[in-house]
C-alpha atoms as one frame of an Amber mdcrd trajectory, in Angstrom:
protein
 108.391 112.582 133.157 109.142 109.427 131.808 106.255 107.024 129.956 105.929
 103.124 128.980 106.057 102.151 125.989 103.673  99.124 126.424 100.919 101.415
 127.329 100.971 103.797 124.112 100.279 100.321 121.657  97.224  99.528 120.360
  95.729  96.346 121.226  93.569  95.928 118.593  93.846  97.410 115.061  91.247
  97.693 112.258  92.428  96.500 108.970  90.341  97.601 105.265  89.020  94.247
 103.648  89.105  94.420  99.692  88.303  92.704  96.563  91.070  93.108  93.943
  91.408  96.953  95.229  87.750  97.904  96.470  86.771  98.093 100.127  84.373
  95.111 100.544  84.853  95.160 104.367  87.010  95.803 107.632  87.663  93.825
 110.312  89.247  93.977 114.290  92.174  91.982 115.093  94.682  92.258 117.801
  97.949  94.249 117.358 100.417  92.071 115.247  98.103  89.159 114.399  99.166
  86.541 111.509  98.051  86.386 108.325  96.611  83.262 108.712  94.083  84.361
 111.527  93.203  87.620 109.679  92.595  85.222 106.161  89.946  83.568 108.138
  88.302  86.367 109.756  88.650  88.356 106.593  87.108  85.925 104.374  84.417
  84.571 107.216  83.683  89.236 106.782  82.900  89.166 103.213  82.249  85.287
 102.456  79.218  86.515 100.483  81.282  88.513  97.604  83.447  85.012  97.527
  80.712  82.844  95.975  82.535  79.725  94.372  85.314  82.871  93.083  88.973
  81.082  93.471  91.584  83.695  95.191  94.651  83.347  92.663  96.443  85.559
  95.132  96.120  87.450  98.719  97.609  90.552  99.873  98.389  91.009 103.909
 100.233  93.964 105.014 100.608  93.151 108.539  98.074  96.118 110.741  96.932
  97.385 107.514  94.781  96.313 104.587  94.361  92.190 103.236  93.504  92.528
 100.058  92.029  88.834  97.812  92.984  89.302  93.893  90.749  87.150  91.778
């Protein structure tokens, strides 16, 4: 039997959202989503944790995690 690789890929992935390495939530994105899309959705998800705090650095690992360093 043969298989089609396109059919076994996940269409949506769940990405962990962290602040300083501590889990604050999760978001669902399309597979291989761009960093800008992930960044916007993650900020909306954890907006109550980011009250007037400056983000020094954003670490994004595609299809896995996004971490905000404050």
